[in-house]
Every structure is written in C-alpha cells, then in structure tokens.
N, C-alpha and C positions, 0 to 999 in steps of 0.2 A: 513669384518665379516667372516673370514675364518673358515670353519668347521660348519657354521650355514646354514641350508637349505635355498635355494634362496627365497622361498616363505615367510619364516619367516623373513629373512633379509629385503626383500622388504616391508613387512608389518611394521616392526619396523622403517624403514626409512620413510615410509609415515606418520606414527604416529608422529615421531619426527618433521617432516616438518610441519605437520598440527598444532601441538602444537606450533611450532615456529612462526606460522603466526600471532600470537597475539603480537609478539615482534617487528615486523618491517613491513614496507610497502610491502616488497617483499613477505611476507607470508611464508618464508622458514626458516628452522632451521639451521642445520649445513651445511657447504659447501660440506661435504662428501655425503650428501643426494641429492644434486642437479642433478648430472648426472643420478641417478637412477630415479628421478621424471620424467625426460623427457621420460623415457622408460616405466615406470610401472604405472604412475598415470592415472586413468580412465578419459576420457573426461568429465564425469559427476561425479565430486569428491564430494560426499555427505558430508563426514566429513569436508572438507575444506569450503564448502558452509555454513554448520551449524556454523563453527567457525567464519566465516566472519559475519554471522548474529548476533551471540552473541556479537562479538566485536563492531559491528556497534551500537547495542542497548546500550551497556555499555558506549561507548565513547560519546554518546549524552550528558551524564550527568557527564562526567569525570571532577574532580576537585571541584564539588559541595559537600556540606556537607551531603545532603540527598541522593545523588547518584541516584540509579534507582527508589527511591521512587517518584521522579518527574514524572516518567512514569505513575504514578497513579494520581498525583496531577493535571497535565495539563489537562487530559481528564475530570476530575471532574470540574475544573474551566470552561472549555469550555461548559460543559453541563449547568452549572449555567447561563452562559452568553446566550446561545442559548434559553433555556427554561424559566428560571425564569425572566431574565431581559426583554426579548422580550414579553413574555406572561403576566407577572404580573405587571412589572413596566411600560413598554411602552404600555401595553394593546393591543398588536397586536392580531387580531382575524382572523380565517380562515373562509371565506364565507361558509355558510351552516352548520357550526358546532357550537354548543353551549358550548362545553367543553372549559374552560378557557385555557387549555394547548394545544389545538389542533394545533395552529400555531407553537408553540415551538416544538412540536413533528414532525410536517411537516418539519420544518426547519432542525431539528437535523437528521431526517431520510434521508435527502439529503446531509447534510454537512459531516456526518461521512464517508459514502462511497466515496464522492468526494475527501475528504482529502487523503484517502488511494490511490485512483486512480491517483490524480495529483501528490502526493508524489512519487509513483512508477514510473510514466512516467518521471517526471522531473529528479529524481536521476538516473534512469536507463540510460537516455540519456547521462550522464556524466561518466558512470562507466568505459568505456574503457580508458578514459584519466586518471581517478583517480587511476586505478589499472594497469596501463601499466607496472610497474615493476613486478607485480605478473604475468601478462600475458606472459612476456618475459622469465620467469624462470620455469613455471609450465605448463605441458600439460593439458589444461582444455578447454573444449568447450566454446567458447565466449558467445553464448546464455545462457549457464548454469551459467555463472558468474553473469548474471542479476538476478538470482533467489534469491540471498541473499537480494537484495533490496526489492523485493516483500515480502519475508518472514519477514523482519524487519518491514515493513509497516503493515503487517498483525498482528503482535503482538500488535501494537498500536491500530489498528482497533478492535481487540478482547477485549482489555481492555476498550476502550471507549464504545463499544457496550454492554459490561457487565454492566457498570454503567448506561447506558441508560435503560436496562431492569430492573435494580433495581429501577430506578426512576418510570418507568411505573407501576411496581407492587406496589410501595409505594403509588402512587397517585390514584390507581384504574383505570388507563387508560385501556380501553378494549384491550385485546390481542386475537389472533386467531390462529388456527392450521396452517394457510398458512405460518406462520413465519418459519416453518421448511425448507422452500425453501431458506432461507437466505444464507447458505453456497454455494449453487449452483449458485445463482445470483452473489455472491461475486467472485466465481471462474471465471465465464465468464467475469466479469468486469476486474479482474486482468490479464486475458489472453489478453484482448484488450490493457491494459496499458503495458504489457510485450512486445507485438508485436510492438506497436508504439515506446516504449522506445528503442527497438533493432534497429528499423529503424533510429531513430534520433541519436543513439549512433554510428552507422556505418558512417553516414555523418559528425558527429561532429568531428571525427578524422581528417577530412580534412578541415572542416569549423568551426572554434572555436566560431564564432559569433552566431552559432545556439543555444548556451546556453541561450542567451538573447532572441532569437526568440521564443524558447520553453516557456519561462516565460511569454512572451506577449500573445502567443497563448492560454496558459492555463487561463490567466485572461479573455480574450475574450470568451473562451469556457465556463467558469464559468457563466458569465452573460448572455450567450446565452442559458443556461440550466435553466429550472424552479426549482430553489432551494430556493431562498429567495422570490420568487413571484409565483403565480399560473398561469398555462397555460391559464386559461380562460380570463385573462386580455389582452391577445395578440390579435392583429388583425387576422382575418381568414387566410389571405395569409401566415402569419408567422406560425400559427398553422399547416398549411399544410406542410410547409418546416420542421417543428420541428421533424417530424417523421424520417427524415434523419440524425438527430443528434444522434450518437451512445450513447453518455453519457446520453441523455434523456431517452433512453430505460431502462437503469439500475436505474437511479434516480427515475423515475416514478414507477418502480417496487417496490423499497423500500417504497416509499410514499404510494402506494396502500396497501402494506402489513400492515404498521404500522398505518396509519391514516384512510384509507377508508375501511379497513378490507376486501379487495378484492384480488382475485387471479390476478397475473401479466398478462398482455396482451402478451402472448407468440408470437403472430404475430409480435409485435414490436421488441421483443428480437431476433426473427429470422431474 
C-alpha cells in the first residue's frame, strides 16, 4: 500500500482480515495482511471477537430452512417444557407456594442461568484446540479469545430470559424491583465460568481427555446444585456443605429474585 499512511493501511488490513475470518478457520483474509497482523493487532481484538461471536451464533443453525429463527424457537420450546409441562401436566408444586406455576418458575430460574454457565465453561475449555489455526496467525490474547464463547452464550441467555419475562407478565406472576440485579449476578456467574474455562482450556491442550472429564463434572455439578429440587429436602450435613458450591450461590440468587421475591444473600455470593 505504497503512498498510503501507515495507520490507514494497518486499519484497512485489519478490517480485511477480520472480514475474512468468516471465510475460514484461520480467521484471516488475504495473505498480504498476515505479516501486518502479527505486528499491529491488539491483544484484545474487539472486532475479531465480535465477528467470531456473530459467526458462532449463525453457524449453529447453518443449513436449516429457518436459520437464526431457531434461536427463538428453542428457548420458547424449553420454557413450555419447564413451566407448562412440569407445573400443569405433571402437577409439580413448590412447597409453601400456592401458585400453580411456582415450581415451573423455580425450575426455569435455575435452568436458564445454569445453561449459560455450563455452556460457557464447556465450550471455553475447548476453544484453544478449536481455534489453534487462528491463534497461530493472529496476535490475540489467549484469554480474550474465550470472550466470544461467553458473548454467544449470553445472546441465548438474553433471548430465553426475554421469553421468561413475557410469560411471567402474561400469567400475572409477581415481579419485584430486586430483578434489576440480574445483569450483575449474571456478570459474576460468567466471570466464574470464564475463569474455569480458561483453566481447563490450558490443560486440555496437553490432556485431550479433559473434554470428557469436563462433561462428567458438569453433570455431577448440576445434580449437586438445587435446580430441579429444593435445598430443604437435603440432610443437614449436605446443606452445610452446599454453601461451598459456587454455582449454588448464583442459582439461589436467581431463585430468590424470581420465586421468593427476596434480595440475594450477598454473604453467599461473596
């Protein structure tokens, strides 16, 4: 790019390379851009992270007739299963609550954030292997690469939570001002998932079997967290140990906000 100011040329190169990331696994555009990327790309490449997030979201439904519409259908179907089937058809009830939808709301308030948490942790743990070609060609902070996974899971979380609020409003289920804390709780939750995902991703480069281990651990962790059951049914010794379950702190906070109309126990979150 002779005759063009270096800053402009670098910006053009970066833009071309980011645009090209949607075309191949290496995330690069033309070969001419590759040397420049190693020198000029910021370790926190926001445009590239956003491009990866967009591509990840779109590729989930690639080849289907409805495309990204499925991103709205699946959350809606899940809500019907969680709330309508469990509360109305199976008649599940939450002890101490007369509202017919209380158990469904309790279940959903735990499952929605857990799905985002587990999805972020599981997929982040594999990102260094899946994006190794990209890592070898672009100067990008390795922890920053995990951000696109969390962002992609957050899109699904936001869509599902939006449908959840619509259901609560439509059925007249009581809401409260404490719900304004949801973004903050979600941020803390995703920070935990990000940290654990980074830890497992680092070791998975050397131990490939960790992929299966993470899946098993998440299954065990799910059933060790009061999501489909209430904490009160557990023996006292188990209740005492439960406070050391980091996922429990977040899940209980969501359940307290949505079901019990209570402020989260910040001592637990701390």
